[in-house]
Residue frames as qw, qx, qy, qz and C-alpha x, y, z in Angstrom:
[[0.105, -0.801, -0.057, 0.587, -6.35, -36.18, 3.14],
 [0.660, 0.525, 0.372, 0.389, -6.40, -35.42, -0.63],
 [0.351, 0.722, 0.035, 0.596, -3.95, -32.69, -1.66],
 [0.375, 0.065, -0.490, 0.784, -2.92, -32.05, 1.96],
 [0.353, -0.315, 0.022, -0.881, -6.34, -30.65, 2.86],
 [0.082, 0.114, 0.904, -0.405, -8.26, -32.08, 5.78],
 [0.436, -0.228, -0.442, -0.750, -11.87, -32.84, 4.90],
 [0.126, 0.103, 0.835, -0.526, -14.69, -33.60, 7.25],
 [0.245, -0.401, -0.712, -0.523, -18.24, -34.66, 6.51],
 [0.206, -0.020, 0.451, -0.868, -20.88, -32.74, 8.42],
 [0.094, -0.335, -0.926, -0.146, -24.07, -34.63, 9.09],
 [0.130, -0.799, -0.567, 0.149, -25.99, -31.80, 10.73],
 [0.290, 0.707, 0.107, 0.636, -25.94, -28.12, 9.74],
 [0.475, -0.871, -0.075, -0.098, -25.97, -27.02, 13.39],
 [0.798, -0.334, 0.108, 0.491, -22.24, -27.87, 13.53],
 [0.493, 0.590, 0.170, 0.616, -21.46, -25.17, 10.96],
 [0.252, -0.936, -0.037, -0.244, -21.86, -22.46, 13.62],
 [0.732, -0.594, 0.221, 0.249, -18.90, -23.88, 15.52],
 [0.732, 0.189, 0.306, 0.579, -16.80, -24.10, 12.38],
 [0.213, 0.810, 0.179, 0.517, -17.57, -20.48, 11.49],
 [0.475, -0.876, 0.060, -0.051, -16.71, -19.40, 15.04],
 [0.798, -0.306, 0.272, 0.442, -13.32, -21.14, 14.74],
 [0.548, 0.482, 0.290, 0.620, -12.65, -19.42, 11.41],
 [0.087, -0.926, -0.111, -0.349, -13.58, -16.05, 12.92],
 [0.650, -0.728, 0.158, 0.152, -11.26, -16.61, 15.89],
 [0.772, -0.037, 0.316, 0.550, -8.41, -17.68, 13.62],
 [0.361, 0.699, 0.260, 0.560, -8.96, -14.66, 11.37],
 [0.299, -0.933, -0.031, -0.196, -9.05, -12.28, 14.33],
 [0.697, -0.628, 0.274, 0.209, -5.87, -13.79, 15.81],
 [0.816, 0.372, 0.166, 0.411, -3.93, -14.01, 12.53],
 [0.356, -0.705, 0.150, 0.595, -0.74, -11.97, 12.32],
 [0.630, 0.713, 0.257, 0.169, -0.55, -10.07, 9.03],
 [0.276, -0.863, 0.218, 0.361, 2.59, -8.14, 9.99],
 [0.496, -0.252, 0.638, 0.532, 4.93, -9.97, 7.59],
 [0.412, 0.560, 0.642, 0.324, 2.46, -9.76, 4.71],
 [0.055, 0.971, 0.228, -0.034, 1.82, -6.05, 5.26],
 [0.407, -0.692, 0.356, 0.477, 5.56, -5.41, 5.60],
 [0.495, 0.085, 0.678, 0.537, 5.93, -6.88, 2.12],
 [0.238, 0.816, 0.496, 0.175, 3.15, -4.60, 0.85],
 [0.202, -0.920, 0.050, 0.331, 5.04, -1.60, 2.25],
 [0.461, -0.371, 0.563, 0.577, 8.16, -2.62, 0.30],
 [0.396, 0.454, 0.685, 0.409, 6.07, -2.98, -2.88],
 [0.058, 0.941, 0.334, -0.016, 4.53, 0.47, -2.34],
 [0.341, -0.761, 0.258, 0.488, 7.95, 2.02, -1.78],
 [0.453, -0.060, 0.668, 0.587, 9.17, 0.54, -5.08],
 [0.273, 0.672, 0.629, 0.281, 6.06, 1.70, -6.92],
 [0.078, -0.964, -0.155, 0.202, 6.39, 5.24, -5.58],
 [0.410, -0.516, 0.456, 0.598, 10.06, 5.34, -6.62],
 [0.395, 0.258, 0.721, 0.507, 8.88, 4.31, -10.10],
 [0.127, 0.881, 0.455, -0.005, 6.28, 7.13, -10.10],
 [0.203, -0.867, 0.155, 0.429, 9.02, 9.67, -9.50],
 [0.439, -0.255, 0.646, 0.570, 11.28, 8.10, -12.13],
 [0.270, 0.425, 0.730, 0.463, 8.49, 8.20, -14.73],
 [0.049, 0.111, 0.111, -0.986, 7.13, 11.53, -13.44],
 [0.412, -0.294, -0.628, -0.591, 3.58, 10.19, -13.39],
 [0.559, -0.326, 0.313, -0.695, 0.67, 10.01, -10.98],
 [0.425, -0.104, 0.877, -0.196, -0.47, 6.68, -9.51],
 [0.688, 0.490, 0.443, -0.301, -3.14, 6.57, -12.23],
 [0.694, 0.159, 0.485, 0.509, -0.47, 6.97, -14.94],
 [0.263, 0.934, 0.207, 0.125, -1.03, 10.63, -15.85],
 [0.609, 0.282, -0.129, 0.730, 2.13, 12.60, -16.65],
 [0.311, -0.668, -0.305, 0.603, 2.99, 15.34, -14.21],
 [0.282, 0.951, 0.123, 0.009, 2.69, 18.89, -15.51],
 [0.711, 0.304, -0.111, 0.624, 6.05, 20.06, -16.88],
 [0.407, -0.562, -0.214, 0.688, 8.03, 22.66, -15.01],
 [0.252, 0.955, 0.125, -0.092, 7.77, 26.27, -16.06],
 [0.670, 0.540, -0.141, 0.489, 10.79, 27.60, -17.97],
 [0.121, -0.798, 0.298, -0.509, 11.47, 30.02, -15.10],
 [0.825, -0.470, 0.268, -0.163, 11.56, 27.11, -12.64],
 [0.933, 0.204, 0.033, 0.296, 13.97, 25.15, -14.85],
 [0.378, 0.710, -0.225, 0.549, 16.29, 28.19, -15.03],
 [0.426, -0.732, 0.307, -0.435, 16.13, 28.68, -11.24],
 [0.903, -0.306, 0.291, -0.077, 16.74, 24.99, -10.45],
 [0.007, 0.654, -0.694, -0.301, 19.22, 24.36, -13.24],
 [0.044, -0.032, 0.978, 0.203, 17.43, 21.16, -14.32],
 [0.535, -0.089, -0.293, -0.787, 14.01, 19.96, -15.42],
 [0.348, -0.135, -0.918, 0.134, 13.52, 17.06, -12.99],
 [0.463, -0.532, -0.204, -0.679, 10.08, 17.42, -11.41],
 [0.752, -0.595, -0.039, -0.280, 9.63, 17.19, -7.60],
 [0.895, -0.062, -0.207, 0.390, 13.31, 16.38, -7.04],
 [0.147, 0.842, -0.168, 0.491, 14.55, 19.83, -6.03],
 [0.324, -0.679, 0.488, -0.442, 15.13, 18.95, -2.39],
 [0.419, 0.252, -0.872, 0.025, 14.95, 15.12, -2.31],
 [0.217, -0.100, 0.780, -0.578, 13.16, 14.54, 1.04],
 [0.720, 0.174, 0.088, -0.666, 9.79, 13.96, -0.61],
 [0.776, 0.305, -0.519, -0.190, 11.01, 11.04, -2.71],
 [0.243, 0.326, -0.824, 0.395, 13.23, 9.76, 0.11],
 [0.412, -0.090, 0.585, -0.693, 10.24, 9.65, 2.47],
 [0.821, 0.219, 0.031, -0.526, 8.22, 7.57, -0.01],
 [0.799, 0.369, -0.473, -0.047, 10.88, 5.09, -1.08],
 [0.565, 0.112, -0.676, 0.460, 12.45, 4.40, 2.31],
 [0.514, -0.703, -0.462, 0.167, 12.34, 5.31, 5.97],
 [0.270, 0.364, -0.183, 0.872, 13.02, 8.92, 6.96],
 [0.014, -0.226, -0.582, 0.781, 11.65, 11.15, 9.69],
 [0.419, 0.225, -0.058, -0.878, 8.89, 12.17, 7.27],
 [0.411, -0.002, -0.839, -0.358, 7.85, 8.63, 6.28],
 [0.573, -0.171, 0.535, -0.597, 4.88, 6.98, 7.83],
 [0.559, 0.098, -0.786, -0.246, 4.41, 3.28, 7.62],
 [0.442, -0.235, 0.603, -0.621, 1.97, 2.05, 10.23],
 [0.409, -0.090, -0.879, -0.229, 0.85, -1.56, 10.34],
 [0.508, -0.271, 0.238, -0.782, -2.48, -1.65, 12.12],
 [0.417, -0.083, -0.905, -0.018, -3.57, -4.69, 14.05],
 [0.450, -0.181, 0.353, -0.800, -6.86, -4.39, 15.86],
 [0.539, 0.017, 0.786, -0.301, -9.31, -7.10, 16.85],
 [0.645, 0.490, 0.585, -0.038, -11.32, -7.09, 13.62],
 [0.437, 0.897, -0.034, -0.048, -9.17, -4.88, 11.41],
 [0.706, -0.285, 0.333, 0.557, -5.78, -5.39, 9.86],
 [0.480, 0.838, 0.193, 0.173, -4.30, -2.76, 7.59],
 [0.612, -0.194, 0.030, 0.766, -1.56, -0.26, 6.95],
 [0.138, 0.962, 0.100, -0.214, -1.00, 3.43, 6.43],
 [0.699, 0.048, 0.282, 0.656, 1.55, 4.55, 3.89],
 [0.229, 0.918, 0.223, 0.235, 2.65, 8.06, 3.05],
 [0.520, 0.179, -0.178, 0.816, 4.75, 11.06, 3.85],
 [0.228, -0.859, -0.373, 0.266, 4.49, 14.02, 6.17],
 [0.447, -0.009, 0.192, 0.874, 6.92, 16.09, 4.10],
 [0.121, 0.591, 0.327, -0.728, 5.40, 19.60, 4.20],
 [0.212, 0.393, -0.425, -0.788, 5.53, 20.14, 0.43],
 [0.120, 0.118, 0.968, 0.189, 3.72, 16.88, -0.31],
 [0.228, 0.623, 0.673, -0.327, 0.19, 18.19, 0.22],
 [0.187, 0.710, -0.099, -0.671, 0.82, 21.23, -1.99],
 [0.098, 0.341, -0.773, -0.526, 2.09, 19.10, -4.87],
 [0.146, 0.230, 0.962, -0.019, -0.58, 16.42, -4.38],
 [0.201, 0.705, 0.604, -0.311, -3.46, 18.92, -4.50],
 [0.361, 0.431, 0.330, 0.758, -1.98, 21.73, -6.58],
 [0.143, -0.684, -0.379, 0.606, -2.87, 25.37, -6.10],
 [0.299, 0.895, 0.144, -0.297, -3.24, 28.76, -7.72],
 [0.265, 0.837, -0.452, -0.160, 0.38, 28.92, -8.93],
 [0.229, -0.407, 0.885, 0.008, 1.35, 25.26, -8.55],
 [0.674, 0.113, -0.529, -0.503, 0.14, 22.52, -10.90],
 [0.852, -0.275, 0.317, -0.313, -1.27, 19.39, -9.35],
 [0.476, 0.467, -0.744, -0.031, 1.32, 16.58, -9.41],
 [0.876, -0.348, 0.114, -0.314, -0.12, 13.56, -7.64],
 [0.371, 0.552, -0.731, 0.154, 2.74, 11.49, -6.27],
 [0.184, -0.135, 0.873, -0.432, 1.16, 9.47, -3.45],
 [0.737, 0.148, 0.166, -0.639, -1.56, 6.90, -3.98],
 [0.460, -0.076, 0.879, 0.100, -2.44, 3.62, -5.56],
 [0.383, 0.165, -0.571, -0.707, -3.53, 2.72, -9.04],
 [0.833, -0.056, 0.081, -0.544, -6.63, 0.54, -9.27],
 [0.838, 0.255, -0.482, 0.003, -4.46, -2.37, -10.48],
 [0.217, 0.378, -0.705, 0.560, -2.27, -2.01, -7.38],
 [0.543, -0.197, 0.420, -0.700, -5.31, -2.14, -5.12],
 [0.909, 0.125, -0.173, -0.357, -6.56, -5.20, -7.02],
 [0.652, 0.353, -0.630, 0.231, -3.18, -6.94, -6.70],
 [0.043, -0.326, 0.672, -0.664, -2.91, -6.20, -2.97],
 [0.726, -0.096, 0.203, -0.650, -6.49, -7.38, -2.46],
 [0.904, 0.191, -0.344, -0.165, -5.82, -10.66, -4.26],
 [0.479, 0.372, -0.675, 0.421, -2.51, -11.19, -2.45],
 [0.275, -0.305, 0.564, -0.716, -4.09, -10.45, 0.93],
 [0.863, -0.027, 0.018, -0.504, -6.94, -12.89, 0.25],
 [0.821, 0.267, -0.499, 0.080, -4.39, -15.57, -0.68],
 [0.207, 0.387, -0.666, 0.603, -2.33, -14.80, 2.44],
 [0.557, -0.244, 0.365, -0.705, -5.44, -14.98, 4.62],
 [0.930, 0.065, -0.204, -0.298, -6.44, -18.35, 3.18],
 [0.648, 0.326, -0.614, 0.313, -2.96, -19.70, 3.86],
 [0.051, -0.351, 0.600, -0.717, -3.05, -18.42, 7.45],
 [0.673, -0.129, 0.265, -0.678, -6.48, -19.93, 8.06],
 [0.737, 0.175, -0.619, -0.205, -5.71, -23.38, 6.69],
 [0.833, -0.477, 0.183, -0.211, -6.09, -26.08, 9.28],
 [0.406, 0.606, -0.674, 0.118, -2.68, -27.53, 10.05],
 [0.714, -0.428, 0.409, -0.373, -3.71, -29.78, 12.89]]
């Protein structure tokens, strides 16, 4: 067993069907809960960083506040007037949603907030500049994809 990996010589290609069936069963039965829980923590940290840097997931700076808004609020911190929006994205509140999905052939997660003001800020409007605060940069998606592939390979390794 070189490098801790079990190898087997296959003399007839008809045996590959059984091997693929075993891999499919192992993949379907794998529990990604711990891995996806780690992804949630990473996303919470990244969304906290978005608020701290006042940027969208793609790195674009949020539109500055209007002078009248700064006078009304007494500060120039963007999207921090009431706090629940950030709180719902960087931790668990009644407005947070963090669903780990485990179905027969699908494993995934939902991440976001149901804070009422979120959609208005995310999309913008007639009198409200668009300030995207929920989402994933392409590099984040790439990192999660690579990490999930690595996690899947580890879960599917034969340990017999």
